[in-house]
C-alpha atoms as one frame of an Amber mdcrd trajectory, in Angstrom:
protein
  -0.389 -10.892   6.401  -3.463 -13.130   6.103  -4.264 -12.268   2.449  -1.446
 -13.807   0.471  -2.932 -12.369  -2.811  -1.159  -9.132  -2.035   2.109 -11.070
  -2.322   1.946 -10.690  -6.162   1.870  -6.921  -5.758   4.944  -6.988  -3.519
   6.731  -9.466  -5.880   6.195  -7.155  -8.834   7.201  -4.035  -6.939  10.487
  -5.519  -5.642  11.196  -7.634  -8.725  11.823 -10.650  -6.555  11.970 -13.120
  -9.504  14.341 -10.970 -11.560  16.616  -9.891  -8.709  16.579 -12.892  -6.339
  15.235 -15.737  -8.389  12.283 -16.304  -6.004   9.069 -17.205  -7.677   5.522
 -17.762  -6.473   3.576 -20.995  -6.952  -0.153 -21.088  -7.905  -1.021 -21.057
  -4.206   1.450 -18.182  -3.694   3.997 -20.256  -1.776   7.578 -19.039  -2.346
   9.980 -21.114  -4.353  12.509 -22.068  -3.087  10.656 -23.010   0.081  13.346
 -21.587   2.341  12.392 -18.122   1.159  10.842 -15.687   3.631   8.903 -12.443
   3.089   7.439  -9.894   5.406   6.063  -6.404   5.548   8.047  -4.554   8.209
   7.407  -0.997   9.158  10.006   0.651  11.374   9.074   3.424  13.746  10.111
   3.972  17.398   6.439   3.837  18.533   5.417   0.892  16.293   4.006  -2.248
  17.816   3.074  -5.568  16.178  -0.162  -7.381  16.617  -1.878 -10.540  15.389
  -4.879 -10.463  13.172  -7.793 -12.056  14.967 -10.727 -13.953  13.504 -12.919
 -12.070  10.977 -16.656 -12.178  10.467 -18.532 -12.589   7.232 -19.393  -8.834
   7.095 -15.707  -8.010   7.242 -14.888 -10.478   4.500 -17.710  -9.165   2.303
 -16.472  -5.623   2.791 -12.884  -6.663   2.012 -13.854  -8.609  -1.076 -15.779
  -5.618  -2.397 -12.844  -3.258  -1.834 -10.489  -5.677  -3.548 -12.943  -6.259
  -6.376 -12.805  -9.973  -5.581 -15.553 -12.606  -5.503 -16.620 -13.433  -1.967
 -15.839 -17.151  -2.377 -12.317 -16.367  -3.482 -11.728 -13.972  -0.536 -13.080
 -16.690   1.832 -10.702 -19.255   0.330  -7.697 -17.005   0.827  -8.759 -15.953
   4.313 -10.024 -19.308   5.439  -7.513 -19.688   8.365  -8.906 -16.615  10.026
 -12.666 -16.904   9.368 -14.878 -17.059  12.452 -17.648 -18.772  10.479 -18.130
 -21.840   8.277 -18.078 -21.211   4.576 -21.198 -22.101   2.569
């Protein structure tokens, strides 16, 4: 999942800190570092895919839908941007 900001939603839903002692750093890295998380959807016809590069129009739309500043969305999605940030 390219947008790690959703990790806080997942952490709260599954009570990761309370039940497993796994916390998130300011940059949303998991502590301890050996921790792993994933969103896995099981279905006989499911298939997995990689998220490709995204354009500025997609990031703008995403930021609006998340109610997030464009610059913040660009920072979190920087590994998959197909353009240079301003």
